[in-house]
mmJSON file of the N, C-alpha and C atoms, coordinates in Angstrom:
{"data_MODEL":{"atom_site":{
"group_PDB":["ATOM","ATOM","ATOM","ATOM","ATOM","ATOM","ATOM","ATOM","ATOM","ATOM","ATOM","ATOM","ATOM","ATOM","ATOM","ATOM","ATOM","ATOM","ATOM","ATOM","ATOM","ATOM","ATOM","ATOM","ATOM","ATOM","ATOM","ATOM","ATOM","ATOM","ATOM","ATOM","ATOM","ATOM","ATOM","ATOM","ATOM","ATOM","ATOM","ATOM","ATOM","ATOM","ATOM","ATOM","ATOM","ATOM","ATOM","ATOM","ATOM","ATOM","ATOM","ATOM","ATOM","ATOM","ATOM","ATOM","ATOM","ATOM","ATOM","ATOM","ATOM","ATOM","ATOM","ATOM","ATOM","ATOM","ATOM","ATOM","ATOM","ATOM","ATOM","ATOM","ATOM","ATOM","ATOM","ATOM","ATOM","ATOM","ATOM","ATOM","ATOM","ATOM","ATOM","ATOM","ATOM","ATOM","ATOM","ATOM","ATOM","ATOM","ATOM","ATOM","ATOM","ATOM","ATOM","ATOM","ATOM","ATOM","ATOM","ATOM","ATOM","ATOM","ATOM","ATOM","ATOM","ATOM","ATOM","ATOM","ATOM","ATOM","ATOM","ATOM","ATOM","ATOM","ATOM","ATOM","ATOM","ATOM","ATOM","ATOM","ATOM","ATOM","ATOM","ATOM","ATOM","ATOM","ATOM","ATOM","ATOM","ATOM","ATOM","ATOM","ATOM","ATOM","ATOM","ATOM","ATOM","ATOM","ATOM","ATOM","ATOM","ATOM","ATOM","ATOM","ATOM","ATOM","ATOM","ATOM","ATOM","ATOM","ATOM","ATOM","ATOM","ATOM","ATOM","ATOM","ATOM","ATOM","ATOM","ATOM","ATOM","ATOM","ATOM","ATOM","ATOM","ATOM","ATOM","ATOM","ATOM","ATOM","ATOM","ATOM","ATOM","ATOM","ATOM","ATOM","ATOM","ATOM","ATOM","ATOM","ATOM","ATOM","ATOM","ATOM","ATOM","ATOM","ATOM","ATOM","ATOM","ATOM","ATOM","ATOM","ATOM","ATOM","ATOM","ATOM","ATOM","ATOM","ATOM","ATOM","ATOM","ATOM","ATOM","ATOM","ATOM","ATOM","ATOM","ATOM","ATOM","ATOM","ATOM","ATOM","ATOM","ATOM","ATOM","ATOM","ATOM","ATOM","ATOM","ATOM","ATOM","ATOM","ATOM","ATOM","ATOM","ATOM","ATOM","ATOM","ATOM","ATOM","ATOM","ATOM","ATOM","ATOM","ATOM","ATOM","ATOM"],
"id":[1,2,3,4,5,6,7,8,9,10,11,12,13,14,15,16,17,18,19,20,21,22,23,24,25,26,27,28,29,30,31,32,33,34,35,36,37,38,39,40,41,42,43,44,45,46,47,48,49,50,51,52,53,54,55,56,57,58,59,60,61,62,63,64,65,66,67,68,69,70,71,72,73,74,75,76,77,78,79,80,81,82,83,84,85,86,87,88,89,90,91,92,93,94,95,96,97,98,99,100,101,102,103,104,105,106,107,108,109,110,111,112,113,114,115,116,117,118,119,120,121,122,123,124,125,126,127,128,129,130,131,132,133,134,135,136,137,138,139,140,141,142,143,144,145,146,147,148,149,150,151,152,153,154,155,156,157,158,159,160,161,162,163,164,165,166,167,168,169,170,171,172,173,174,175,176,177,178,179,180,181,182,183,184,185,186,187,188,189,190,191,192,193,194,195,196,197,198,199,200,201,202,203,204,205,206,207,208,209,210,211,212,213,214,215,216,217,218,219,220,221,222,223,224,225,226,227,228,229,230,231,232,233,234,235,236,237],
"type_symbol":["N","C","C","N","C","C","N","C","C","N","C","C","N","C","C","N","C","C","N","C","C","N","C","C","N","C","C","N","C","C","N","C","C","N","C","C","N","C","C","N","C","C","N","C","C","N","C","C","N","C","C","N","C","C","N","C","C","N","C","C","N","C","C","N","C","C","N","C","C","N","C","C","N","C","C","N","C","C","N","C","C","N","C","C","N","C","C","N","C","C","N","C","C","N","C","C","N","C","C","N","C","C","N","C","C","N","C","C","N","C","C","N","C","C","N","C","C","N","C","C","N","C","C","N","C","C","N","C","C","N","C","C","N","C","C","N","C","C","N","C","C","N","C","C","N","C","C","N","C","C","N","C","C","N","C","C","N","C","C","N","C","C","N","C","C","N","C","C","N","C","C","N","C","C","N","C","C","N","C","C","N","C","C","N","C","C","N","C","C","N","C","C","N","C","C","N","C","C","N","C","C","N","C","C","N","C","C","N","C","C","N","C","C","N","C","C","N","C","C","N","C","C","N","C","C","N","C","C","N","C","C","N","C","C","N","C","C"],
"label_atom_id":["N","CA","C","N","CA","C","N","CA","C","N","CA","C","N","CA","C","N","CA","C","N","CA","C","N","CA","C","N","CA","C","N","CA","C","N","CA","C","N","CA","C","N","CA","C","N","CA","C","N","CA","C","N","CA","C","N","CA","C","N","CA","C","N","CA","C","N","CA","C","N","CA","C","N","CA","C","N","CA","C","N","CA","C","N","CA","C","N","CA","C","N","CA","C","N","CA","C","N","CA","C","N","CA","C","N","CA","C","N","CA","C","N","CA","C","N","CA","C","N","CA","C","N","CA","C","N","CA","C","N","CA","C","N","CA","C","N","CA","C","N","CA","C","N","CA","C","N","CA","C","N","CA","C","N","CA","C","N","CA","C","N","CA","C","N","CA","C","N","CA","C","N","CA","C","N","CA","C","N","CA","C","N","CA","C","N","CA","C","N","CA","C","N","CA","C","N","CA","C","N","CA","C","N","CA","C","N","CA","C","N","CA","C","N","CA","C","N","CA","C","N","CA","C","N","CA","C","N","CA","C","N","CA","C","N","CA","C","N","CA","C","N","CA","C","N","CA","C","N","CA","C","N","CA","C","N","CA","C","N","CA","C","N","CA","C","N","CA","C","N","CA","C","N","CA","C"],
"label_alt_id":[null,null,null,null,null,null,null,null,null,null,null,null,null,null,null,null,null,null,null,null,null,null,null,null,null,null,null,null,null,null,null,null,null,null,null,null,null,null,null,null,null,null,null,null,null,null,null,null,null,null,null,null,null,null,null,null,null,null,null,null,null,null,null,null,null,null,null,null,null,null,null,null,null,null,null,null,null,null,null,null,null,null,null,null,null,null,null,null,null,null,null,null,null,null,null,null,null,null,null,null,null,null,null,null,null,null,null,null,null,null,null,null,null,null,null,null,null,null,null,null,null,null,null,null,null,null,null,null,null,null,null,null,null,null,null,null,null,null,null,null,null,null,null,null,null,null,null,null,null,null,null,null,null,null,null,null,null,null,null,null,null,null,null,null,null,null,null,null,null,null,null,null,null,null,null,null,null,null,null,null,null,null,null,null,null,null,null,null,null,null,null,null,null,null,null,null,null,null,null,null,null,null,null,null,null,null,null,null,null,null,null,null,null,null,null,null,null,null,null,null,null,null,null,null,null,null,null,null,null,null,null,null,null,null,null,null,null],
"label_comp_id":["MET","MET","MET","GLU","GLU","GLU","ASP","ASP","ASP","ALA","ALA","ALA","PHE","PHE","PHE","GLU","GLU","GLU","CYS","CYS","CYS","ALA","ALA","ALA","ARG","ARG","ARG","ASN","ASN","ASN","CYS","CYS","CYS","ILE","ILE","ILE","GLU","GLU","GLU","ALA","ALA","ALA","LYS","LYS","LYS","ALA","ALA","ALA","GLN","GLN","GLN","THR","THR","THR","GLU","GLU","GLU","SER","SER","SER","GLN","GLN","GLN","LYS","LYS","LYS","GLU","GLU","GLU","ILE","ILE","ILE","VAL","VAL","VAL","ASN","ASN","ASN","ARG","ARG","ARG","SER","SER","SER","TYR","TYR","TYR","VAL","VAL","VAL","LEU","LEU","LEU","LEU","LEU","LEU","GLY","GLY","GLY","TYR","TYR","TYR","ILE","ILE","ILE","PHE","PHE","PHE","TYR","TYR","TYR","GLU","GLU","GLU","GLN","GLN","GLN","MET","MET","MET","ALA","ALA","ALA","LEU","LEU","LEU","SER","SER","SER","LYS","LYS","LYS","ALA","ALA","ALA","VAL","VAL","VAL","THR","THR","THR","ALA","ALA","ALA","LEU","LEU","LEU","ARG","ARG","ARG","MET","MET","MET","VAL","VAL","VAL","PRO","PRO","PRO","LYS","LYS","LYS","SER","SER","SER","SER","SER","SER","TYR","TYR","TYR","TYR","TYR","TYR","PHE","PHE","PHE","GLU","GLU","GLU","THR","THR","THR","ARG","ARG","ARG","CYS","CYS","CYS","SER","SER","SER","ASP","ASP","ASP","TYR","TYR","TYR","ALA","ALA","ALA","GLY","GLY","GLY","PRO","PRO","PRO","LEU","LEU","LEU","CYS","CYS","CYS","ALA","ALA","ALA","PRO","PRO","PRO","VAL","VAL","VAL","ASN","ASN","ASN","GLY","GLY","GLY","MET","MET","MET","THR","THR","THR","ALA","ALA","ALA"],
"label_asym_id":["A","A","A","A","A","A","A","A","A","A","A","A","A","A","A","A","A","A","A","A","A","A","A","A","A","A","A","A","A","A","A","A","A","A","A","A","A","A","A","A","A","A","A","A","A","A","A","A","A","A","A","A","A","A","A","A","A","A","A","A","A","A","A","A","A","A","A","A","A","A","A","A","A","A","A","A","A","A","A","A","A","A","A","A","A","A","A","A","A","A","A","A","A","A","A","A","A","A","A","A","A","A","A","A","A","A","A","A","A","A","A","A","A","A","A","A","A","A","A","A","A","A","A","A","A","A","A","A","A","A","A","A","A","A","A","A","A","A","A","A","A","A","A","A","A","A","A","A","A","A","A","A","A","A","A","A","A","A","A","A","A","A","A","A","A","A","A","A","A","A","A","A","A","A","A","A","A","A","A","A","A","A","A","A","A","A","A","A","A","A","A","A","A","A","A","A","A","A","A","A","A","A","A","A","A","A","A","A","A","A","A","A","A","A","A","A","A","A","A","A","A","A","A","A","A","A","A","A","A","A","A","A","A","A","A","A","A"],
"label_entity_id":["1","1","1","1","1","1","1","1","1","1","1","1","1","1","1","1","1","1","1","1","1","1","1","1","1","1","1","1","1","1","1","1","1","1","1","1","1","1","1","1","1","1","1","1","1","1","1","1","1","1","1","1","1","1","1","1","1","1","1","1","1","1","1","1","1","1","1","1","1","1","1","1","1","1","1","1","1","1","1","1","1","1","1","1","1","1","1","1","1","1","1","1","1","1","1","1","1","1","1","1","1","1","1","1","1","1","1","1","1","1","1","1","1","1","1","1","1","1","1","1","1","1","1","1","1","1","1","1","1","1","1","1","1","1","1","1","1","1","1","1","1","1","1","1","1","1","1","1","1","1","1","1","1","1","1","1","1","1","1","1","1","1","1","1","1","1","1","1","1","1","1","1","1","1","1","1","1","1","1","1","1","1","1","1","1","1","1","1","1","1","1","1","1","1","1","1","1","1","1","1","1","1","1","1","1","1","1","1","1","1","1","1","1","1","1","1","1","1","1","1","1","1","1","1","1","1","1","1","1","1","1","1","1","1","1","1","1"],
"label_seq_id":[1,1,1,2,2,2,3,3,3,4,4,4,5,5,5,6,6,6,7,7,7,8,8,8,9,9,9,10,10,10,11,11,11,12,12,12,13,13,13,14,14,14,15,15,15,16,16,16,17,17,17,18,18,18,19,19,19,20,20,20,21,21,21,22,22,22,23,23,23,24,24,24,25,25,25,26,26,26,27,27,27,28,28,28,29,29,29,30,30,30,31,31,31,32,32,32,33,33,33,34,34,34,35,35,35,36,36,36,37,37,37,38,38,38,39,39,39,40,40,40,41,41,41,42,42,42,43,43,43,44,44,44,45,45,45,46,46,46,47,47,47,48,48,48,49,49,49,50,50,50,51,51,51,52,52,52,53,53,53,54,54,54,55,55,55,56,56,56,57,57,57,58,58,58,59,59,59,60,60,60,61,61,61,62,62,62,63,63,63,64,64,64,65,65,65,66,66,66,67,67,67,68,68,68,69,69,69,70,70,70,71,71,71,72,72,72,73,73,73,74,74,74,75,75,75,76,76,76,77,77,77,78,78,78,79,79,79],
"pdbx_PDB_ins_code":[null,null,null,null,null,null,null,null,null,null,null,null,null,null,null,null,null,null,null,null,null,null,null,null,null,null,null,null,null,null,null,null,null,null,null,null,null,null,null,null,null,null,null,null,null,null,null,null,null,null,null,null,null,null,null,null,null,null,null,null,null,null,null,null,null,null,null,null,null,null,null,null,null,null,null,null,null,null,null,null,null,null,null,null,null,null,null,null,null,null,null,null,null,null,null,null,null,null,null,null,null,null,null,null,null,null,null,null,null,null,null,null,null,null,null,null,null,null,null,null,null,null,null,null,null,null,null,null,null,null,null,null,null,null,null,null,null,null,null,null,null,null,null,null,null,null,null,null,null,null,null,null,null,null,null,null,null,null,null,null,null,null,null,null,null,null,null,null,null,null,null,null,null,null,null,null,null,null,null,null,null,null,null,null,null,null,null,null,null,null,null,null,null,null,null,null,null,null,null,null,null,null,null,null,null,null,null,null,null,null,null,null,null,null,null,null,null,null,null,null,null,null,null,null,null,null,null,null,null,null,null,null,null,null,null,null,null],
"Cartn_x":[65.861,65.951,65.253,65.378,64.724,63.208,62.646,61.205,60.8,61.612,61.321,61.371,62.378,62.468,61.263,60.88,59.754,58.449,58.234,57.012,56.986,58.106,58.174,57.985,58.602,58.467,57.007,56.329,54.916,54.077,54.36,53.619,53.863,55.102,55.462,54.886,54.879,54.406,52.882,52.193,50.725,50.188,49.054,48.452,47.716,48.32,47.735,46.689,45.474,44.392,43.941,43.893,43.446,44.661,44.39,45.476,46.165,45.392,45.967,46.905,46.501,47.352,48.632,48.525,49.711,50.671,50.132,50.987,51.683,51.037,51.691,52.89,52.727,53.84,54.969,54.616,55.636,56.355,55.601,56.216,57.152,56.794,57.644,58.964,58.912,60.15,61.042,60.433,61.215,61.856,61.092,61.626,62.811,62.645,63.747,64.956,64.716,65.818,66.608,65.902,66.577,67.337,66.749,67.436,68.713,68.607,69.794,70.854,70.407,71.326,72.101,71.397,72.042,73.034,72.762,73.649,74.767,74.819,75.809,75.688,74.497,74.213,73.606,74.46,73.982,73.294,73.767,73.108,71.704,71.536,70.201,69.326,69.907,69.149,68.637,69.505,69.107,68.007,68.161,67.151,65.799,65.781,64.519,63.901,64.705,64.174,63.678,64.296,63.863,62.569,62.133,60.864,59.66,59.872,58.776,58.489,57.293,56.969,56.816,57.023,56.902,55.502,54.521,53.138,52.824,53.734,53.505,53.661,52.875,52.995,54.392,55.011,56.308,57.491,57.224,58.314,59.306,58.822,59.712,60.398,59.709,60.274,61.499,61.477,62.586,63.88,63.796,64.996,65.144,64.751,64.887,66.358,66.608,67.986,68.672,67.893,68.445,69.18,68.529,69.126,69.299,69.288,69.398,70.54,71.737,72.85,72.575,71.712,71.401,70.505,69.839,68.896,69.454,70.713,71.33,71.372,71.238,71.304,72.658,72.585,73.785,73.765,74.76,74.842,73.563,73.017,71.826,70.53,70.594,69.39,69.09,67.801,67.423,66.9,66.968,66.508,65.018],
"Cartn_y":[11.796,13.193,14.083,13.736,14.527,14.553,13.437,13.396,14.391,14.513,15.465,16.895,17.204,18.536,18.822,17.857,18.035,18.258,17.49,17.654,19.024,19.429,20.744,21.855,21.717,22.722,22.846,21.712,21.736,22.467,22.229,22.91,24.412,24.793,26.214,26.945,26.295,26.943,26.981,26.159,26.151,27.473,27.884,29.126,28.874,29.293,29.095,30.169,29.722,30.669,30.681,29.52,29.453,29.505,29.752,29.774,28.416,27.355,26.005,25.767,26.205,26.046,26.87,28.061,28.902,28.243,27.562,26.875,25.669,25.035,23.946,24.489,25.658,26.306,26.601,27.155,27.47,26.218,25.153,23.895,23.359,23.572,23.14,23.905,25.2,25.975,25.451,25.086,24.523,23.213,22.37,21.088,21.321,22.217,22.505,23.052,23.921,24.462,23.371,22.408,21.308,20.413,20.179,19.367,20.063,21.35,22.098,22.114,22.236,22.229,20.914,19.821,18.503,18.341,19.009,18.929,19.968,20.705,21.764,22.893,23.07,24.202,25.292,25.889,26.753,28.021,28.627,29.846,29.524,28.376,27.955,27.629,27.032,26.71,27.98,28.97,30.238,30.899,30.91,31.522,30.844,29.515,28.783,29.048,28.992,29.193,30.62,31.576,32.971,33.281,32.372,32.57,32.345,31.752,31.482,32.766,33.336,34.589,34.391,35.47,35.413,35.003,35.256,34.929,33.443,32.684,31.269,30.41,29.362,28.348,27.734,27.663,27.024,27.966,29.206,30.163,29.684,29.22,28.735,27.443,26.607,25.339,25.572,26.615,26.859,27.129,27.549,27.848,26.88,25.662,24.652,24.329,23.414,23.004,22.47,21.946,21.347,22.366,23.488,24.499,25.83,25.795,27.011,27.935,27.399,28.294,29.139,28.654,29.432,30.613,30.589,31.635,32.58,32.419,33.27,34.711,35.664,37.077,37.412,38.244,38.71,40.223,40.82,42.281,42.872,42.193,42.699,42.399,41.741,41.438,39.95,39.615,38.215,37.801,36.522,35.99,36.079],
"Cartn_z":[-44.618,-44.23,-45.257,-46.513,-47.558,-47.375,-46.906,-46.666,-45.589,-44.541,-43.467,-43.984,-44.802,-45.393,-46.282,-47.084,-48.002,-47.238,-46.193,-45.382,-44.715,-44.131,-43.486,-44.51,-45.665,-46.723,-47.162,-47.316,-47.699,-46.66,-45.386,-44.314,-44.341,-44.534,-44.522,-45.725,-46.88,-48.097,-48.216,-47.432,-47.48,-46.934,-47.447,-46.994,-45.677,-44.58,-43.254,-42.992,-42.676,-42.429,-40.976,-40.355,-38.967,-38.037,-36.768,-35.788,-35.696,-35.779,-35.723,-36.901,-38.066,-39.24,-39.114,-38.547,-38.332,-37.348,-36.35,-35.381,-36.014,-36.975,-37.703,-38.475,-39.068,-39.772,-38.785,-37.622,-36.616,-36.137,-35.933,-35.503,-36.584,-37.834,-38.943,-38.945,-38.624,-38.53,-37.405,-36.273,-35.17,-35.601,-36.257,-36.739,-37.672,-38.63,-39.554,-38.806,-37.838,-37.044,-36.356,-35.771,-35.092,-36.081,-37.237,-38.247,-38.713,-39.005,-39.428,-38.327,-37.078,-35.943,-35.887,-36.069,-36.054,-37.198,-38.307,-39.472,-39.4,-38.3,-38.1,-39.119,-39.666,-40.554,-39.667,-38.839,-37.771,-38.258,-39.328,-39.817,-40.309,-40.945,-41.384,-40.182,-39.155,-37.944,-37.277,-37.157,-36.545,-37.362,-38.665,-39.533,-39.356,-39.351,-39.194,-37.826,-36.769,-35.424,-35.209,-35.841,-35.691,-36.449,-37.28,-37.997,-37.087,-35.924,-34.985,-34.206,-34.352,-33.662,-32.157,-31.402,-29.947,-29.496,-30.306,-29.954,-30.117,-30.697,-30.971,-29.723,-29.676,-28.635,-28.658,-29.827,-30.01,-29.818,-29.426,-29.246,-28.195,-27.053,-26.002,-26.421,-27.179,-27.636,-28.507,-29.303,-30.225,-29.488,-28.245,-27.457,-26.287,-26.492,-25.448,-25.22,-24.328,-24.045,-25.29,-26.215,-27.426,-28.288,-28.55,-29.429,-28.704,-27.392,-26.593,-26.972,-27.228,-27.589,-28.826,-29.696,-30.902,-30.593,-29.454,-29.106,-28.051,-27.706,-26.69,-27.178,-26.251,-26.647,-27.286,-28.305,-28.986,-28.924,-28.297,-28.16,-27.578,-26.571,-25.907,-26.62,-27.762,-28.532,-28.396,-28.348,-28.31,-29.669,-29.922,-31.209,-31.322],
"occupancy":[1.0,1.0,1.0,1.0,1.0,1.0,1.0,1.0,1.0,1.0,1.0,1.0,1.0,1.0,1.0,1.0,1.0,1.0,1.0,1.0,1.0,1.0,1.0,1.0,1.0,1.0,1.0,1.0,1.0,1.0,1.0,1.0,1.0,1.0,1.0,1.0,1.0,1.0,1.0,1.0,1.0,1.0,1.0,1.0,1.0,1.0,1.0,1.0,1.0,1.0,1.0,1.0,1.0,1.0,1.0,1.0,1.0,1.0,1.0,1.0,1.0,1.0,1.0,1.0,1.0,1.0,1.0,1.0,1.0,1.0,1.0,1.0,1.0,1.0,1.0,1.0,1.0,1.0,1.0,1.0,1.0,1.0,1.0,1.0,1.0,1.0,1.0,1.0,1.0,1.0,1.0,1.0,1.0,1.0,1.0,1.0,1.0,1.0,1.0,1.0,1.0,1.0,1.0,1.0,1.0,1.0,1.0,1.0,1.0,1.0,1.0,1.0,1.0,1.0,1.0,1.0,1.0,1.0,1.0,1.0,1.0,1.0,1.0,1.0,1.0,1.0,1.0,1.0,1.0,1.0,1.0,1.0,1.0,1.0,1.0,1.0,1.0,1.0,1.0,1.0,1.0,1.0,1.0,1.0,1.0,1.0,1.0,1.0,1.0,1.0,1.0,1.0,1.0,1.0,1.0,1.0,1.0,1.0,1.0,1.0,1.0,1.0,1.0,1.0,1.0,1.0,1.0,1.0,1.0,1.0,1.0,1.0,1.0,1.0,1.0,1.0,1.0,1.0,1.0,1.0,1.0,1.0,1.0,1.0,1.0,1.0,1.0,1.0,1.0,1.0,1.0,1.0,1.0,1.0,1.0,1.0,1.0,1.0,1.0,1.0,1.0,1.0,1.0,1.0,1.0,1.0,1.0,1.0,1.0,1.0,1.0,1.0,1.0,1.0,1.0,1.0,1.0,1.0,1.0,1.0,1.0,1.0,1.0,1.0,1.0,1.0,1.0,1.0,1.0,1.0,1.0,1.0,1.0,1.0,1.0,1.0,1.0],
"B_iso_or_equiv":[0.0,0.0,0.0,0.0,0.0,0.0,0.0,0.0,0.0,0.0,0.0,0.0,0.0,0.0,0.0,0.0,0.0,0.0,0.0,0.0,0.0,0.0,0.0,0.0,0.0,0.0,0.0,0.0,0.0,0.0,0.0,0.0,0.0,0.0,0.0,0.0,0.0,0.0,0.0,0.0,0.0,0.0,0.0,0.0,0.0,0.0,0.0,0.0,0.0,0.0,0.0,0.0,0.0,0.0,0.0,0.0,0.0,0.0,0.0,0.0,0.0,0.0,0.0,0.0,0.0,0.0,0.0,0.0,0.0,0.0,0.0,0.0,0.0,0.0,0.0,0.0,0.0,0.0,0.0,0.0,0.0,0.0,0.0,0.0,0.0,0.0,0.0,0.0,0.0,0.0,0.0,0.0,0.0,0.0,0.0,0.0,0.0,0.0,0.0,0.0,0.0,0.0,0.0,0.0,0.0,0.0,0.0,0.0,0.0,0.0,0.0,0.0,0.0,0.0,0.0,0.0,0.0,0.0,0.0,0.0,0.0,0.0,0.0,0.0,0.0,0.0,0.0,0.0,0.0,0.0,0.0,0.0,0.0,0.0,0.0,0.0,0.0,0.0,0.0,0.0,0.0,0.0,0.0,0.0,0.0,0.0,0.0,0.0,0.0,0.0,0.0,0.0,0.0,0.0,0.0,0.0,0.0,0.0,0.0,0.0,0.0,0.0,0.0,0.0,0.0,0.0,0.0,0.0,0.0,0.0,0.0,0.0,0.0,0.0,0.0,0.0,0.0,0.0,0.0,0.0,0.0,0.0,0.0,0.0,0.0,0.0,0.0,0.0,0.0,0.0,0.0,0.0,0.0,0.0,0.0,0.0,0.0,0.0,0.0,0.0,0.0,0.0,0.0,0.0,0.0,0.0,0.0,0.0,0.0,0.0,0.0,0.0,0.0,0.0,0.0,0.0,0.0,0.0,0.0,0.0,0.0,0.0,0.0,0.0,0.0,0.0,0.0,0.0,0.0,0.0,0.0,0.0,0.0,0.0,0.0,0.0,0.0],
"pdbx_formal_charge":[null,null,null,null,null,null,null,null,null,null,null,null,null,null,null,null,null,null,null,null,null,null,null,null,null,null,null,null,null,null,null,null,null,null,null,null,null,null,null,null,null,null,null,null,null,null,null,null,null,null,null,null,null,null,null,null,null,null,null,null,null,null,null,null,null,null,null,null,null,null,null,null,null,null,null,null,null,null,null,null,null,null,null,null,null,null,null,null,null,null,null,null,null,null,null,null,null,null,null,null,null,null,null,null,null,null,null,null,null,null,null,null,null,null,null,null,null,null,null,null,null,null,null,null,null,null,null,null,null,null,null,null,null,null,null,null,null,null,null,null,null,null,null,null,null,null,null,null,null,null,null,null,null,null,null,null,null,null,null,null,null,null,null,null,null,null,null,null,null,null,null,null,null,null,null,null,null,null,null,null,null,null,null,null,null,null,null,null,null,null,null,null,null,null,null,null,null,null,null,null,null,null,null,null,null,null,null,null,null,null,null,null,null,null,null,null,null,null,null,null,null,null,null,null,null,null,null,null,null,null,null,null,null,null,null,null,null],
"auth_seq_id":[1,1,1,2,2,2,3,3,3,4,4,4,5,5,5,6,6,6,7,7,7,8,8,8,9,9,9,10,10,10,11,11,11,12,12,12,13,13,13,14,14,14,15,15,15,16,16,16,17,17,17,18,18,18,19,19,19,20,20,20,21,21,21,22,22,22,23,23,23,24,24,24,25,25,25,26,26,26,27,27,27,28,28,28,29,29,29,30,30,30,31,31,31,32,32,32,33,33,33,34,34,34,35,35,35,36,36,36,37,37,37,38,38,38,39,39,39,40,40,40,41,41,41,42,42,42,43,43,43,44,44,44,45,45,45,46,46,46,47,47,47,48,48,48,49,49,49,50,50,50,51,51,51,52,52,52,53,53,53,54,54,54,55,55,55,56,56,56,57,57,57,58,58,58,59,59,59,60,60,60,61,61,61,62,62,62,63,63,63,64,64,64,65,65,65,66,66,66,67,67,67,68,68,68,69,69,69,70,70,70,71,71,71,72,72,72,73,73,73,74,74,74,75,75,75,76,76,76,77,77,77,78,78,78,79,79,79],
"auth_comp_id":["MET","MET","MET","GLU","GLU","GLU","ASP","ASP","ASP","ALA","ALA","ALA","PHE","PHE","PHE","GLU","GLU","GLU","CYS","CYS","CYS","ALA","ALA","ALA","ARG","ARG","ARG","ASN","ASN","ASN","CYS","CYS","CYS","ILE","ILE","ILE","GLU","GLU","GLU","ALA","ALA","ALA","LYS","LYS","LYS","ALA","ALA","ALA","GLN","GLN","GLN","THR","THR","THR","GLU","GLU","GLU","SER","SER","SER","GLN","GLN","GLN","LYS","LYS","LYS","GLU","GLU","GLU","ILE","ILE","ILE","VAL","VAL","VAL","ASN","ASN","ASN","ARG","ARG","ARG","SER","SER","SER","TYR","TYR","TYR","VAL","VAL","VAL","LEU","LEU","LEU","LEU","LEU","LEU","GLY","GLY","GLY","TYR","TYR","TYR","ILE","ILE","ILE","PHE","PHE","PHE","TYR","TYR","TYR","GLU","GLU","GLU","GLN","GLN","GLN","MET","MET","MET","ALA","ALA","ALA","LEU","LEU","LEU","SER","SER","SER","LYS","LYS","LYS","ALA","ALA","ALA","VAL","VAL","VAL","THR","THR","THR","ALA","ALA","ALA","LEU","LEU","LEU","ARG","ARG","ARG","MET","MET","MET","VAL","VAL","VAL","PRO","PRO","PRO","LYS","LYS","LYS","SER","SER","SER","SER","SER","SER","TYR","TYR","TYR","TYR","TYR","TYR","PHE","PHE","PHE","GLU","GLU","GLU","THR","THR","THR","ARG","ARG","ARG","CYS","CYS","CYS","SER","SER","SER","ASP","ASP","ASP","TYR","TYR","TYR","ALA","ALA","ALA","GLY","GLY","GLY","PRO","PRO","PRO","LEU","LEU","LEU","CYS","CYS","CYS","ALA","ALA","ALA","PRO","PRO","PRO","VAL","VAL","VAL","ASN","ASN","ASN","GLY","GLY","GLY","MET","MET","MET","THR","THR","THR","ALA","ALA","ALA"],
"auth_asym_id":["A","A","A","A","A","A","A","A","A","A","A","A","A","A","A","A","A","A","A","A","A","A","A","A","A","A","A","A","A","A","A","A","A","A","A","A","A","A","A","A","A","A","A","A","A","A","A","A","A","A","A","A","A","A","A","A","A","A","A","A","A","A","A","A","A","A","A","A","A","A","A","A","A","A","A","A","A","A","A","A","A","A","A","A","A","A","A","A","A","A","A","A","A","A","A","A","A","A","A","A","A","A","A","A","A","A","A","A","A","A","A","A","A","A","A","A","A","A","A","A","A","A","A","A","A","A","A","A","A","A","A","A","A","A","A","A","A","A","A","A","A","A","A","A","A","A","A","A","A","A","A","A","A","A","A","A","A","A","A","A","A","A","A","A","A","A","A","A","A","A","A","A","A","A","A","A","A","A","A","A","A","A","A","A","A","A","A","A","A","A","A","A","A","A","A","A","A","A","A","A","A","A","A","A","A","A","A","A","A","A","A","A","A","A","A","A","A","A","A","A","A","A","A","A","A","A","A","A","A","A","A","A","A","A","A","A","A"],
"auth_atom_id":["N","CA","C","N","CA","C","N","CA","C","N","CA","C","N","CA","C","N","CA","C","N","CA","C","N","CA","C","N","CA","C","N","CA","C","N","CA","C","N","CA","C","N","CA","C","N","CA","C","N","CA","C","N","CA","C","N","CA","C","N","CA","C","N","CA","C","N","CA","C","N","CA","C","N","CA","C","N","CA","C","N","CA","C","N","CA","C","N","CA","C","N","CA","C","N","CA","C","N","CA","C","N","CA","C","N","CA","C","N","CA","C","N","CA","C","N","CA","C","N","CA","C","N","CA","C","N","CA","C","N","CA","C","N","CA","C","N","CA","C","N","CA","C","N","CA","C","N","CA","C","N","CA","C","N","CA","C","N","CA","C","N","CA","C","N","CA","C","N","CA","C","N","CA","C","N","CA","C","N","CA","C","N","CA","C","N","CA","C","N","CA","C","N","CA","C","N","CA","C","N","CA","C","N","CA","C","N","CA","C","N","CA","C","N","CA","C","N","CA","C","N","CA","C","N","CA","C","N","CA","C","N","CA","C","N","CA","C","N","CA","C","N","CA","C","N","CA","C","N","CA","C","N","CA","C","N","CA","C","N","CA","C","N","CA","C","N","CA","C","N","CA","C","N","CA","C"],
"pdbx_PDB_model_num":[1,1,1,1,1,1,1,1,1,1,1,1,1,1,1,1,1,1,1,1,1,1,1,1,1,1,1,1,1,1,1,1,1,1,1,1,1,1,1,1,1,1,1,1,1,1,1,1,1,1,1,1,1,1,1,1,1,1,1,1,1,1,1,1,1,1,1,1,1,1,1,1,1,1,1,1,1,1,1,1,1,1,1,1,1,1,1,1,1,1,1,1,1,1,1,1,1,1,1,1,1,1,1,1,1,1,1,1,1,1,1,1,1,1,1,1,1,1,1,1,1,1,1,1,1,1,1,1,1,1,1,1,1,1,1,1,1,1,1,1,1,1,1,1,1,1,1,1,1,1,1,1,1,1,1,1,1,1,1,1,1,1,1,1,1,1,1,1,1,1,1,1,1,1,1,1,1,1,1,1,1,1,1,1,1,1,1,1,1,1,1,1,1,1,1,1,1,1,1,1,1,1,1,1,1,1,1,1,1,1,1,1,1,1,1,1,1,1,1,1,1,1,1,1,1,1,1,1,1,1,1,1,1,1,1,1,1]
}}}
């Protein structure tokens, strides 16, 4: 598990310049969100998943059936 965190951290910390590189960062946030969700670290999962911008290809993925409850609207606001 530590290897997965380290790989995702490296992707997120790298300076993304192209759109493809930015999408790798977004995908890394989704991966971390799912890992945190599995570990029941829900606040960390929400934080990671909310880092994915609406313009990202992975925006819909972050709220899939897997972690959908974390993306549910709260007081009329969406994640």
